[in-house]
C-alpha positions in Angstrom: -4.8 -2.5 6.3 -3.6 -5.5 8.1 -0.8 -6.1 10.6 0.1 -9.3 8.8 3.8 -9.4 8.0 4.5 -8.5 4.4 6.7 -11.6 4.0 3.7 -13.9 4.7 1.3 -12.2 2.2 0.3 -13.6 -1.1 0.7 -11.4 -4.2 -3.0 -10.6 -4.1 -3.0 -9.6 -0.5 0.1 -7.4 -0.9 -1.3 -5.7 -4.0 -4.7 -4.9 -2.3 -2.9 -3.4 0.7 -0.5 -1.5 -1.5 -3.4 0.0 -3.3 -4.9 1.1 0.0 -1.6 2.6 1.1 -1.4 4.6 -2.1 -5.0 5.8 -1.7 -4.3 7.1 1.8 -1.1 8.8 0.8 -2.7 10.4 -2.2 -5.6 11.9 -0.1 -3.0 13.7 2.0 -5.1 13.7 5.1 -2.6 11.5 7.1 -0.3 13.0 9.7 3.4 13.2 8.8 4.5 10.3 11.1 1.7 8.1 9.8 2.6 9.1 6.2 6.2 8.0 6.8 5.1 4.6 8.3 2.6 4.2 5.4 5.3 4.9 2.8 7.7 2.4 4.5 4.9 -0.3 4.5 4.1 0.6 0.9 7.8 0.1 -0.1 7.8 -3.3 1.5 4.6 -4.3 -0.2 5.9 -3.1 -3.6 9.0 -5.3 -3.1 6.9 -8.3 -2.1 4.8 -7.9 -5.3 7.9 -7.5 -7.5 9.5 -10.6 -5.9 6.3 -12.7 -6.4 6.0 -11.6 -10.0 9.7 -12.5 -10.7 9.2 -15.9 -9.1 6.1 -16.5 -11.2 7.9 -15.4 -14.4 10.8 -17.8 -13.6 8.4 -20.7 -13.3 6.7 -19.8 -16.6 10.1 -19.6 -18.3 10.9 -23.1 -17.1 7.9 -24.7 -18.8 8.8 -26.6 -22.0 6.4 -27.4 -24.8 6.2 -30.3 -27.3 5.7 -29.8 -31.0 1.9 -29.5 -30.4 2.3 -26.8 -27.8 1.5 -29.0 -24.9 3.5 -28.6 -21.7 6.1 -31.5 -21.3 7.9 -30.5 -18.2 10.3 -27.9 -17.0 13.8 -27.0 -17.9 16.4 -25.1 -15.9 16.5 -21.3 -16.5 19.9 -20.0 -17.5 21.6 -18.3 -14.7 19.5 -20.0 -12.1 
């Protein structure tokens, strides 16, 4: 695990660290205080991954295609 702030992590970095956190918590060999800290870090990592996925989905939703299926640009997403 790194000490890098979660807000500065890429999706891939956050996902790797989240997997490591889950592995440690599942083993059950971590002291209670450390487990609580790991759980909090894991919750922040999960939120980061969800936020990055939502951002990517919004970008994909904005892509418009021409009649041949080629990207022509972007359009605003409703509600954005």
